[in-house]
C-alpha positions, 0 to 999 in steps of 0.5 A, spaced: 582 133 655 588 136 654 590 138 646 596 133 648 591 127 650 586 129 644 591 128 639 594 121 642 587 118 643 586 120 635 593 116 633 591 111 637 584 111 633 588 111 627 592 106 629 586 101 630 583 104 623 589 101 620 591 095 623 584 094 621 585 095 614 592 090 614 588 086 617 584 084 611 589 081 605 584 087 600 587 092 605 594 090 605 594 090 597 591 097 597 596 100 601 602 097 597 598 099 591 598 106 594 605 106 596 607 105 588 603 109 585 605 115 590 612 113 587 616 111 593 620 106 595 624 107 589 625 101 586 629 095 589 633 090 584 630 084 583 630 078 579 629 080 572 630 087 573 627 093 577 620 094 581 614 093 575 610 099 574 604 100 578 599 095 575 605 089 573 606 089 579 613 085 579 615 087 586 613 080 589 620 077 587 624 083 591 627 080 597 623 081 603 628 085 608 630 090 602 623 091 600 620 092 608 625 096 609 624 101 603 617 101 603 616 102 612 620 109 609 614 112 604 615 119 604 608 121 608 607 127 604 607 124 598 602 119 600 597 125 603 598 127 596 596 122 592 591 123 587 584 122 587 585 117 580 591 114 583 587 113 590 582 109 586 586 106 582 589 103 588 583 100 591 581 098 583 587 093 583 586 090 590 578 089 588 581 086 581 586 081 585 581 078 589 580 070 588 575 065 592 577 059 587 584 059 587 591 059 591 592 068 592 596 072 588 604 071 590 603 078 591 597 077 596 601 072 599 608 078 600 604 082 603 601 077 608 608 077 611 609 079 618 614 083 616 612 086 610 605 088 613 609 092 619 613 096 614 606 098 610 603 100 618 605 107 617 603 108 610 596 105 612 595 110 618 596 116 612 592 113 608 586 112 612 585 119 613 586 121 606 581 125 603 579 121 598 577 115 602 574 119 607 569 121 602 569 113 599 567 110 606 561 112 608 553 109 609 548 108 604 544 113 607 546 120 609 539 120 613 532 118 613 530 116 606 536 120 603 542 116 599 548 119 599 549 119 592 544 116 586 543 109 586 546 106 580 546 098 576 551 097 571 547 092 566 553 089 562 553 088 554 555 082 552 557 082 545 558 074 545 550 074 545 545 076 542 541 083 544 541 085 551 538 085 558 535 090 561 536 092 569 531 087 573 525 089 576 524 092 583 524 087 588 519 087 594 519 082 599 512 081 599 511 079 592 516 078 587 522 080 592 520 074 597 520 069 591 527 072 589 529 070 594 525 063 596 528 061 589 536 064 591 535 059 597 533 052 592 539 054 588 543 054 594 540 048 597 541 045 590 548 047 590 550 044 598 547 037 595 550 036 589 556 038 592 556 033 597 554 027 593 559 029 587 566 033 590 571 028 593 572 028 601 580 030 598 579 038 600 584 038 596 582 036 589 581 042 584 573 042 583 568 047 585 562 051 584 559 057 586 564 062 592 560 068 592 555 070 598 551 076 595 544 073 592 545 073 585 543 071 579 535 071 581 534 079 579 534 082 586 537 089 584 544 091 586 546 098 586 554 102 587 554 110 588 555 114 582 556 121 584 555 126 579 551 121 574 545 124 575 546 131 571 552 127 566 551 130 559 552 126 554 559 125 552 561 127 559 566 123 562 565 119 568 573 117 570 573 110 572 568 110 578 568 103 583 561 101 579 564 101 572 571 099 575 571 095 582 569 089 581 571 082 583 572 077 578 570 083 573 570 080 565 573 086 562 567 088 559 566 095 556 559 098 555 553 097 558 546 100 560 545 104 567 540 105 570 540 111 576 535 110 582 533 114 588 529 112 595 521 112 593 517 117 596 517 117 604 521 110 603 526 110 610 529 103 608 533 099 614 540 098 612 545 093 615 552 097 614 557 091 613 563 097 614 568 092 619 569 084 619 566 084 626 559 087 622 559 081 617 561 076 622 555 079 627 551 079 621 552 071 618 552 069 626 544 072 627 542 069 620 547 063 619 547 057 613 552 052 612 553 051 607 560 047 608 560 042 602 559 048 596 564 052 599 570 047 601 573 045 596 574 052 593 575 056 600 581 052 601 585 054 595 584 061 598 585 060 606 589 053 607 582 052 612 579 046 612 573 048 616 565 048 616 563 055 612 557 059 614 554 065 610 548 069 611 541 066 610 538 072 605 531 070 607 532 071 614 535 077 613 530 080 609 525 078 614 528 084 618 533 088 613 531 092 606 538 092 604 545 090 606 550 095 604 558 094 604 562 100 605 569 102 602 572 100 608 568 094 610 571 091 604 577 092 604 578 090 611 573 084 611 574 080 603 577 074 602 579 074 609 577 067 613 574 070 620 572 065 625 564 066 627 561 064 634 564 057 637 556 055 639 555 054 631 561 048 631 569 049 633 571 050 626 566 055 624 568 060 618 565 065 614 568 069 608 565 075 604 566 074 597 563 076 590 561 082 593 564 089 591 566 095 594 560 101 596 555 096 593 548 095 596 543 089 595 536 090 596 533 084 598 526 089 599 528 095 593 523 101 595 526 105 590 524 109 583 527 109 577 530 116 575 534 115 569 538 111 565 544 112 559 549 107 557 555 107 558 562 105 554 569 105 557 575 109 552 582 107 552 588 112 551 594 109 552 598 103 553 600 103 560 598 099 566 592 096 568 584 097 565 584 103 571 590 107 568 589 106 561 582 109 560 575 112 562 569 111 563 564 116 559 557 118 558 555 115 550 553 120 546 546 117 542 
């Protein structure tokens, strides 16, 4: 292949990745936030004043034609030079704005407009090759029996409740892990039954309960990489890593206990990588669980669709996989997005990745060993922008 043909093929590959990024609400929000933090475009005049600073997001009021025209001309050099902190902040802002129980934010509605998507396309093509994003967007394992970074679990300290919890015990499918997944399935079945009996037929009625899809609330271990944490000295700064800041439905907690894990000697876990919407659809299609009564009302608020909703049956997934990991790119392209399933499950069968953080792994069989534990705390300095812009996390000195 000639250099010209190779370059053209690379451009086409990047374009396909950019298309995938812009197809997802979280991906579009990430691109928009990155443009704002890059300082482009110049703020358009809008009702109530100029474009708001990053974190306050007043730009949804700008006329779409002016808004789109300015964003389409974002300076490529500035975007390529975006700092690690600003790129991370753009991801965190997108994660923090994910909603599954109410209509989308005004910003997300604006970003779904075809004219705006077209305007974001050049910036998306640049950002997918940003070194920070390419470093973040990688699978869980570097090779057989090797994690990319130490797996970290955060156990938040809730100052409104006495005491603190400890990280969950390591699960094993052949014993307590299986018990936990059975308990999870009983909870889901009861939630579906209760919703079928109690919720009105009118899909527009404001009611609902659970909206998330990972197997939470039964003590399974969930981890997110925390680079450098294994050599961090007491009092050392962590910045604002995804483990502590990139959290859907965050409660803004500011202290917790971090436990670090590595694979147990000889462990080679079977990992399912959700690195694209197609990967999530394949997982749900292979292990479908119909949860329509329990998700119908809330997902309608988000998507405007009154359809059948499916999620993975984690009991079945655990028969073939030890862990399920959602990559950063997989999250941005997939989360908060109604995805059509195989019609064999029903003409209107859909799924949605909800309640799963970027670069997060749920261990259905945690063949791990704990390698360390320490306290972390959030430090605030200044008063501008969102939590990510205001401060950082550090390892507590005590």
